[in-house]
DSSP file (Angstrom, degrees, kcal/mol; ACC not computed):
  #  RESIDUE AA STRUCTURE BP1 BP2  ACC     N-H-->O    O-->H-N    N-H-->O    O-->H-N    TCO  KAPPA ALPHA  PHI   PSI    X-CA   Y-CA   Z-CA
    1    1 A X              0   0    0      0, 0.0     2,-0.3     0, 0.0    33,-0.1   0.000 360.0 360.0 360.0 158.0    1.3  -12.6    3.9
    2    2 A X     >  -     0   0    0     31,-0.6     4,-2.5     1,-0.1     5,-0.2  -0.877 360.0-106.9-133.5 165.2    1.1   -9.0    3.3
    3    3 A X  H  > S+     0   0    0     -2,-0.3     4,-2.3     1,-0.2     5,-0.2   0.889 123.3  55.0 -59.6 -35.9    2.5   -5.8    4.6
    4    4 A X  H  > S+     0   0    0     28,-0.3     4,-2.8     1,-0.2    -1,-0.2   0.945 106.7  49.3 -56.0 -46.9   -1.0   -5.2    6.0
    5    5 A X  H  > S+     0   0    0     27,-0.4     4,-2.7     1,-0.2    -2,-0.2   0.919 109.7  52.7 -61.5 -41.0   -0.8   -8.5    7.8
    6    6 A X  H  X S+     0   0    0     -4,-2.5     4,-2.8     1,-0.2    -1,-0.2   0.923 109.5  48.2 -62.5 -41.1    2.7   -7.5    9.2
    7    7 A X  H  X S+     0   0    0     -4,-2.3     4,-2.3     1,-0.2    -1,-0.2   0.946 110.5  51.0 -66.4 -44.8    1.4   -4.3   10.6
    8    8 A X  H  X>S+     0   0    0     -4,-2.8     5,-1.7     1,-0.2     4,-1.0   0.914 111.1  48.9 -54.3 -42.8   -1.5   -6.0   12.2
    9    9 A X  H ><5S+     0   0    0     -4,-2.7     3,-0.8     1,-0.2    -1,-0.2   0.946 110.1  51.0 -62.6 -45.9    0.9   -8.6   13.8
   10   10 A X  H 3<5S+     0   0    0     -4,-2.8    -1,-0.2     1,-0.3    -2,-0.2   0.885 112.2  47.3 -60.7 -36.6    3.1   -5.7   15.1
   11   11 A X  H 3<5S-     0   0    0     -4,-2.3    85,-0.3    -5,-0.2    -1,-0.3   0.665 107.0-130.3 -72.6 -18.8    0.0   -4.0   16.6
   12   12 A X  T <<5 +     0   0    0     -4,-1.0     2,-0.4    -3,-0.8    80,-0.3   0.651  49.7 160.1  70.7  18.8   -1.0   -7.3   18.1
   13   13 A X      < -     0   0    0     -5,-1.7    -1,-0.2    -6,-0.2     2,-0.1  -0.583  34.9-140.8 -81.6 130.3   -4.5   -6.9   16.8
   14   14 A X     >  -     0   0    0     -2,-0.4     4,-2.8     1,-0.1     5,-0.3  -0.410  33.7-105.0 -74.3 160.4   -6.9   -9.9   16.4
   15   15 A X  H  > S+     0   0    0      1,-0.2     4,-2.5     2,-0.2     5,-0.2   0.937 122.1  48.8 -54.1 -50.3   -9.0  -10.0   13.2
   16   16 A X  H  > S+     0   0    0      1,-0.2     4,-2.3     2,-0.2    -1,-0.2   0.905 111.3  50.0 -63.8 -42.3  -12.2   -9.0   15.2
   17   17 A X  H  > S+     0   0    0      1,-0.2     4,-3.1     2,-0.2     5,-0.2   0.909 111.5  48.7 -66.3 -39.5  -10.3   -6.1   17.0
   18   18 A X  H  X S+     0   0    0     -4,-2.8     4,-2.6     2,-0.2    -1,-0.2   0.913 109.3  51.9 -66.0 -38.8   -9.0   -4.7   13.7
   19   19 A X  H  X>S+     0   0    0     -4,-2.5     5,-2.4    -5,-0.3     4,-0.8   0.928 113.7  44.0 -56.6 -48.2  -12.4   -4.9   12.1
   20   20 A X  H ><5S+     0   0    0     -4,-2.3     3,-0.6     3,-0.2    -2,-0.2   0.938 116.0  47.0 -65.2 -49.1  -13.9   -2.9   15.1
   21   21 A X  H 3<5S+     0   0    0     -4,-3.1    -2,-0.2     1,-0.2    -1,-0.2   0.868 121.1  36.4 -66.9 -35.2  -11.0   -0.4   15.2
   22   22 A X  H 3<5S-     0   0    0     -4,-2.6    -1,-0.2    -5,-0.2    -2,-0.2   0.451 106.1-125.9 -98.8  -0.9  -11.0    0.2   11.4
   23   23 A X  T <<5 +     0   0    0     -4,-0.8     2,-0.3    -3,-0.6    -3,-0.2   0.923  69.7 116.3  59.6  50.3  -14.8   -0.1   11.1
   24   24 A X  S   <S-     0   0    0     -5,-2.4    -1,-0.2    -6,-0.2    -2,-0.1  -0.843  71.0 -85.2-134.7 171.8  -14.7   -2.8    8.4
   25   25 A X     >  -     0   0    0     -2,-0.3     4,-1.5     1,-0.1     3,-0.2  -0.444  31.6-120.8 -77.8 157.4  -15.8   -6.4    8.2
   26   26 A X  H  > S+     0   0    0      1,-0.2     4,-2.2     2,-0.2     5,-0.2   0.835 113.6  61.9 -63.1 -30.1  -13.7   -9.3    9.5
   27   27 A X  H  > S+     0   0    0      1,-0.2     4,-3.1     2,-0.2    -1,-0.2   0.899 102.5  50.1 -59.5 -41.0  -13.7  -10.8    6.0
   28   28 A X  H  > S+     0   0    0     -3,-0.2     4,-2.6     1,-0.2    -1,-0.2   0.901 109.9  50.7 -67.1 -35.5  -12.0   -7.6    4.7
   29   29 A X  H  X S+     0   0    0     -4,-1.5     4,-1.5     2,-0.2    -1,-0.2   0.913 112.0  46.5 -58.4 -45.3   -9.4   -7.9    7.4
   30   30 A X  H  X S+     0   0    0     -4,-2.2     4,-2.4     1,-0.2     3,-0.4   0.961 113.0  50.5 -66.0 -52.0   -8.8  -11.5    6.5
   31   31 A X  H  X S+     0   0    0     -4,-3.1     4,-1.3     1,-0.2     6,-0.3   0.921 111.8  45.9 -51.8 -47.7   -8.7  -10.7    2.7
   32   32 A X  H  < S+     0   0    0     -4,-2.6   -27,-0.4     1,-0.2   -28,-0.3   0.753 116.1  48.0 -70.0 -25.2   -6.1   -7.8    3.1
   33   33 A X  H  < S+     0   0    0     -4,-1.5   -31,-0.6    -3,-0.4    -1,-0.2   0.797 119.5  35.3 -80.5 -29.7   -4.0  -10.1    5.4
   34   34 A X  H  < S+     0   0    0     -4,-2.4     2,-0.2    -3,-0.2    -2,-0.2   0.449 116.1  45.2-109.6  -3.8   -4.0  -13.2    3.2
   35   35 A X  S  < S-     0   0    0     -4,-1.3     0, 0.0     2,-0.3     0, 0.0  -0.746  84.9-106.8-132.1 179.8   -3.9  -11.7   -0.4
   36   36 A X  S    S+     0   0    0     -2,-0.2     2,-0.5   -34,-0.1    -4,-0.1   0.428  80.0 118.4 -88.5   3.4   -2.0   -9.1   -2.3
   37   37 A X        -     0   0    0     -6,-0.3    -2,-0.3     1,-0.0     2,-0.2  -0.588  59.3-142.2 -74.4 122.2   -5.2   -6.9   -2.3
   38   38 A X        -     0   0    0     -2,-0.5     3,-0.1     1,-0.1    -2,-0.1  -0.589  11.1-118.5 -86.9 142.0   -4.4   -3.7   -0.5
   39   39 A X        -     0   0    0     -2,-0.2    -1,-0.1     1,-0.1     5,-0.1  -0.308  43.8 -84.1 -72.1 168.7   -6.8   -1.9    1.8
   40   40 A X    >>  -     0   0    0      1,-0.1     4,-1.5     3,-0.0     3,-1.0  -0.153  42.1-102.8 -60.1 160.8   -7.9    1.6    0.9
   41   41 A X  H 3> S+     0   0    0      1,-0.3     4,-2.5     2,-0.2     5,-0.2   0.837 118.6  60.2 -60.7 -34.1   -5.9    4.5    2.0
   42   42 A X  H 3> S+     0   0    0      1,-0.2     4,-1.6     2,-0.2    -1,-0.3   0.783 103.6  53.2 -68.1 -23.3   -8.2    5.4    4.9
   43   43 A X  H <> S+     0   0    0     -3,-1.0     4,-2.5     2,-0.2     3,-0.3   0.956 109.1  46.9 -72.0 -51.7   -7.4    2.0    6.4
   44   44 A X  H  X S+     0   0    0     -4,-1.5     4,-2.8     1,-0.2    -2,-0.2   0.895 111.2  52.3 -53.1 -41.6   -3.7    2.6    6.2
   45   45 A X  H  X S+     0   0    0     -4,-2.5     4,-2.3     2,-0.2    -1,-0.2   0.886 106.6  53.2 -65.6 -37.6   -4.2    6.0    7.7
   46   46 A X  H  X S+     0   0    0     -4,-1.6     4,-2.2    -3,-0.3    -2,-0.2   0.941 110.4  48.0 -58.7 -48.2   -6.2    4.3   10.6
   47   47 A X  H  X S+     0   0    0     -4,-2.5     4,-2.9     1,-0.2    -2,-0.2   0.908 109.5  52.4 -59.4 -40.2   -3.2    1.9   11.2
   48   48 A X  H  X S+     0   0    0     -4,-2.8     4,-2.8     2,-0.2     5,-0.2   0.943 106.3  53.2 -62.0 -44.4   -0.8    4.9   11.1
   49   49 A X  H  X S+     0   0    0     -4,-2.3     4,-2.8     1,-0.2     5,-0.2   0.937 111.0  47.9 -54.7 -48.2   -2.9    6.7   13.8
   50   50 A X  H  X S+     0   0    0     -4,-2.2     4,-2.1     1,-0.2    -1,-0.2   0.946 111.2  49.7 -59.5 -48.5   -2.6    3.5   16.0
   51   51 A X  H  X S+     0   0    0     -4,-2.9     4,-2.6     1,-0.2    -1,-0.2   0.888 111.0  49.7 -59.5 -38.6    1.1    3.3   15.5
   52   52 A X  H  X S+     0   0    0     -4,-2.8     4,-3.2     2,-0.2     5,-0.3   0.916 110.5  50.4 -63.6 -42.5    1.4    7.0   16.4
   53   53 A X  H  X S+     0   0    0     -4,-2.8     4,-2.0    -5,-0.2    30,-0.3   0.891 111.4  48.2 -64.2 -37.8   -0.6    6.4   19.6
   54   54 A X  H  X S+     0   0    0     -4,-2.1     4,-2.5    -5,-0.2    -2,-0.2   0.943 114.0  46.1 -62.8 -50.8    1.6    3.5   20.5
   55   55 A X  H  X S+     0   0    0     -4,-2.6     4,-2.5     1,-0.2    -2,-0.2   0.909 113.4  48.1 -64.5 -45.1    4.8    5.5   19.9
   56   56 A X  H  X S+     0   0    0     -4,-3.2     4,-2.4     2,-0.2    -1,-0.2   0.871 110.9  51.1 -65.5 -37.5    3.6    8.5   21.7
   57   57 A X  H  X S+     0   0    0     -4,-2.0     4,-2.1    -5,-0.3    -2,-0.2   0.956 113.8  44.7 -59.5 -51.3    2.5    6.4   24.7
   58   58 A X  H  X S+     0   0    0     -4,-2.5     4,-2.4     1,-0.2    -2,-0.2   0.915 113.3  50.6 -64.3 -43.4    5.9    4.7   24.9
   59   59 A X  H  X S+     0   0    0     -4,-2.5     4,-2.7     1,-0.2     5,-0.2   0.952 112.0  47.0 -59.6 -49.9    7.8    8.0   24.4
   60   60 A X  H  X S+     0   0    0     -4,-2.4     4,-1.8     1,-0.2    -1,-0.2   0.874 111.7  51.1 -65.3 -36.1    5.8    9.7   27.3
   61   61 A X  H  < S+     0   0    0     -4,-2.1     4,-0.4     1,-0.2    -1,-0.2   0.917 112.9  45.8 -64.5 -43.6    6.4    6.6   29.6
   62   62 A X  H >< S+     0   0    0     -4,-2.4     3,-0.7     1,-0.2    -2,-0.2   0.872 113.1  49.7 -68.0 -37.6   10.1    6.8   28.9
   63   63 A X  H 3< S+     0   0    0     -4,-2.7    -1,-0.2     1,-0.2    -2,-0.2   0.811 109.1  51.7 -75.8 -26.7   10.3   10.5   29.4
   64   64 A X  T 3< S+     0   0    0     -4,-1.8     2,-0.2    -5,-0.2    -1,-0.2   0.469  85.7 109.6 -88.6  -1.0    8.4   10.4   32.7
   65   65 A X  S <  S-     0   0    0     -3,-0.7     2,-1.4    -4,-0.4     3,-0.1  -0.540  77.1-121.0 -78.8 144.0   10.6    7.8   34.2
   66   66 A X    >   -     0   0    0     -2,-0.2     3,-1.2     1,-0.2     4,-0.3  -0.687  32.0-175.9 -80.2  89.9   13.0    8.8   37.1
   67   67 A X  G >  S+     0   0    0     -2,-1.4     3,-0.6     1,-0.2    -1,-0.2   0.795  75.3  62.0 -66.1 -27.7   16.1    7.7   35.3
   68   68 A X  G 3  S+     0   0    0      1,-0.2    -1,-0.2    -3,-0.1    -2,-0.1   0.721 116.2  31.4 -68.2 -19.3   18.4    8.5   38.4
   69   69 A X  G <  S+     0   0    0     -3,-1.2    -1,-0.2     2,-0.1     2,-0.2   0.227  88.1 130.2-121.6  14.2   16.5    5.9   40.5
   70   70 A X    <   -     0   0    0     -3,-0.6     2,-0.3    -4,-0.3    -3,-0.0  -0.482  35.8-170.2 -70.8 130.3   15.7    3.4   37.7
   71   71 A X    >>  -     0   0    0     -2,-0.2     3,-1.9     1,-0.1     4,-0.6  -0.902  34.7-112.1-119.9 154.2   16.6   -0.1   38.5
   72   72 A X  G >4 S+     0   0    0     -2,-0.3     3,-1.2     1,-0.3     4,-0.4   0.825 116.0  59.8 -51.6 -37.1   16.6   -3.1   36.2
   73   73 A X  G >4 S+     0   0    0      1,-0.2     3,-0.7     2,-0.2    -1,-0.3   0.691  91.3  69.7 -70.0 -15.4   13.7   -4.6   38.0
   74   74 A X  G X4 S+     0   0    0     -3,-1.9     3,-1.4     1,-0.2    -1,-0.2   0.768  85.7  68.4 -61.7 -29.1   11.6   -1.6   37.3
   75   75 A X  G X< S+     0   0    0     -3,-1.2     3,-0.5    -4,-0.6    -1,-0.2   0.758  94.0  55.7 -70.7 -20.7   11.4   -2.5   33.7
   76   76 A X  G <  S+     0   0    0     -3,-0.7    -1,-0.3    -4,-0.4    -2,-0.2   0.613 106.2  53.4 -81.1 -12.6    9.3   -5.6   34.5
   77   77 A X  G <  S+     0   0    0     -3,-1.4     2,-0.4    -4,-0.2    -1,-0.2   0.282  73.0 126.7-106.8   8.3    6.7   -3.4   36.3
   78   78 A X    <   +     0   0    0     -3,-0.5     2,-0.4    -4,-0.2    24,-0.1  -0.575  29.5 171.2 -75.1 125.6    6.0   -0.9   33.7
   79   79 A X        +     0   0    0     -2,-0.4     2,-0.3     2,-0.0    -2,-0.0  -0.971   7.7 167.5-133.1 113.7    2.3   -0.7   33.0
   80   80 A X        -     0   0    0     -2,-0.4     2,-0.4    14,-0.2    18,-0.1  -0.919  28.5-128.3-135.1 159.3    1.0    2.0   30.8
   81   81 A X        -     0   0    0     -2,-0.3     2,-0.7   -24,-0.1     7,-0.1  -0.799  19.1-129.9-105.5 149.2   -2.1    3.0   29.0
   82   82 A X        -     0   0    0     -2,-0.4   -28,-0.1     6,-0.2    12,-0.1  -0.834  24.3-148.3 -96.9 113.9   -2.3    3.9   25.3
   83   83 A X        +     0   0    0     -2,-0.7     4,-0.3   -30,-0.3   -26,-0.1  -0.263  55.0  64.3 -77.1 171.7   -4.2    7.2   24.8
   84   84 A X  S  > S-     0   0    0      1,-0.1     4,-0.6     3,-0.1    -2,-0.1  -0.179  84.4 -94.9 103.3 161.7   -6.3    7.8   21.7
   85   85 A X  T  4 S+     0   0    0      2,-0.1     4,-0.4     3,-0.1    -1,-0.1   0.813 111.1  51.2 -87.6 -32.9   -9.4    6.1   20.4
   86   86 A X  T  4 S+     0   0    0      1,-0.1     3,-0.2     2,-0.1     4,-0.1   0.936 120.4  24.4 -77.9 -46.8   -8.0    3.6   18.0
   87   87 A X  T >4 S+     0   0    0     -4,-0.3     3,-1.3     1,-0.2     6,-0.2   0.754 102.7  78.7 -92.8 -21.2   -5.3    1.7   20.1
   88   88 A X  T 3< S+     0   0    0     -4,-0.6    -6,-0.2     1,-0.3    -1,-0.2   0.749  88.2  58.1 -70.4 -24.5   -6.6    2.2   23.7
   89   89 A X  T 3  S+     0   0    0     -4,-0.4     2,-0.3    -3,-0.2    -1,-0.3   0.577  97.2  69.9 -82.7  -5.3   -9.3   -0.4   23.6
   90   90 A X    <>  -     0   0    0     -3,-1.3     4,-1.1    -4,-0.1   -77,-0.1  -0.858  69.0-139.1-123.7 148.3   -7.1   -3.4   22.7
   91   91 A X  H  > S+     0   0    0     -2,-0.3     4,-2.3     1,-0.2     5,-0.2   0.823  97.6  61.1 -72.9 -34.0   -4.5   -5.5   24.5
   92   92 A X  H  > S+     0   0    0    -80,-0.3     4,-2.4     1,-0.2    -1,-0.2   0.934 104.3  45.9 -61.1 -48.4   -2.1   -5.8   21.5
   93   93 A X  H  > S+     0   0    0     -6,-0.2     4,-2.7     1,-0.2    -1,-0.2   0.854 112.4  53.3 -67.9 -32.6   -1.4   -2.1   21.0
   94   94 A X  H  X S+     0   0    0     -4,-1.1     4,-2.8    -7,-0.2    -1,-0.2   0.928 110.2  47.6 -64.2 -44.2   -0.9   -1.8   24.9
   95   95 A X  H  X S+     0   0    0     -4,-2.3     4,-2.6     2,-0.2    -2,-0.2   0.897 111.8  50.3 -58.9 -43.8    1.7   -4.6   24.7
   96   96 A X  H  X S+     0   0    0     -4,-2.4     4,-2.4   -85,-0.3    -2,-0.2   0.926 111.5  47.1 -63.9 -46.6    3.4   -2.9   21.8
   97   97 A X  H  X S+     0   0    0     -4,-2.7     4,-2.7     1,-0.2    -2,-0.2   0.932 113.1  49.3 -61.6 -43.8    3.6    0.4   23.6
   98   98 A X  H  X S+     0   0    0     -4,-2.8     4,-2.5     1,-0.2    -2,-0.2   0.927 109.1  51.9 -64.8 -38.5    4.9   -1.2   26.8
   99   99 A X  H  X S+     0   0    0     -4,-2.6     4,-2.2     2,-0.2    -1,-0.2   0.923 111.9  47.4 -60.7 -46.5    7.6   -3.1   24.8
  100  100 A X  H  X S+     0   0    0     -4,-2.4     4,-2.2     2,-0.2    -2,-0.2   0.929 112.2  49.5 -59.3 -47.1    8.7    0.2   23.2
  101  101 A X  H  X S+     0   0    0     -4,-2.7     4,-2.3     2,-0.2    -2,-0.2   0.888 112.6  46.6 -54.5 -48.3    8.8    1.9   26.5
  102  102 A X  H  X S+     0   0    0     -4,-2.5     4,-2.2     1,-0.2    -1,-0.2   0.865 111.6  51.6 -65.4 -38.9   10.8   -0.9   28.2
  103  103 A X  H  X S+     0   0    0     -4,-2.2     4,-1.0     2,-0.2    -1,-0.2   0.902 110.5  48.3 -69.8 -39.0   13.2   -1.0   25.3
  104  104 A X  H  < S+     0   0    0     -4,-2.2    -2,-0.2     1,-0.2     3,-0.2   0.883 115.3  44.5 -69.8 -37.4   13.8    2.8   25.5
  105  105 A X  H >< S+     0   0    0     -4,-2.3     3,-1.8     1,-0.2     4,-0.3   0.821 103.8  64.0 -77.5 -27.1   14.3    2.6   29.2
  106  106 A X  H >< S+     0   0    0     -4,-2.2     3,-2.1     1,-0.3     4,-0.4   0.811  87.1  73.8 -58.4 -30.6   16.6   -0.5   29.0
  107  107 A X  G >< S+     0   0    0     -4,-1.0     3,-0.6     1,-0.3    -1,-0.3   0.683  80.4  70.9 -63.7 -13.5   19.0    1.6   27.1
  108  108 A X  G <  S+     0   0    0     -3,-1.8    -1,-0.3     1,-0.2    -2,-0.2   0.820 100.5  47.2 -67.2 -26.8   19.9    3.4   30.3
  109  109 A X  G <         0   0    0     -3,-2.1    -1,-0.2    -4,-0.3    -2,-0.2   0.416 360.0 360.0 -95.4   2.8   21.6    0.2   31.4
  110  110 A X    <         0   0    0     -3,-0.6    -1,-0.2    -4,-0.4    -2,-0.1   0.490 360.0 360.0 -91.4 360.0   23.6   -0.4   28.1
C-alpha cells in the first residue's frame, strides 16, 4: 500500500472513478496504489482539490445547521452535496463529506 492508496481509500474512490477524476488510466491508478511509485505532482494537486471540496462541503453543512434545535436523530438524516468538479460526481467523496459534517455536528452533544 502507498500513501496515494490511503488517500484514495479516504476519498472512497474506486479505481475507475479516480482515473476519470484525475484524467489518467486505471492502470496508472493501480500502479500508484500498489507500488512505491509516486504519481506526478499534478495528480497530488487533484487529490488535494478533492479533499478541499469535501472539507468545505462538510464545514458549510455544519455551519448551516440550526444548533439550537438539533437533535441526535437529525444526524442520521444529513444529506449534502459536494460542490466542485472533482468530488461532486462520485459517491465516495459525498460519503466522506457527510461523515465529516456529522462528526462536526455530533460535537454539539459531547
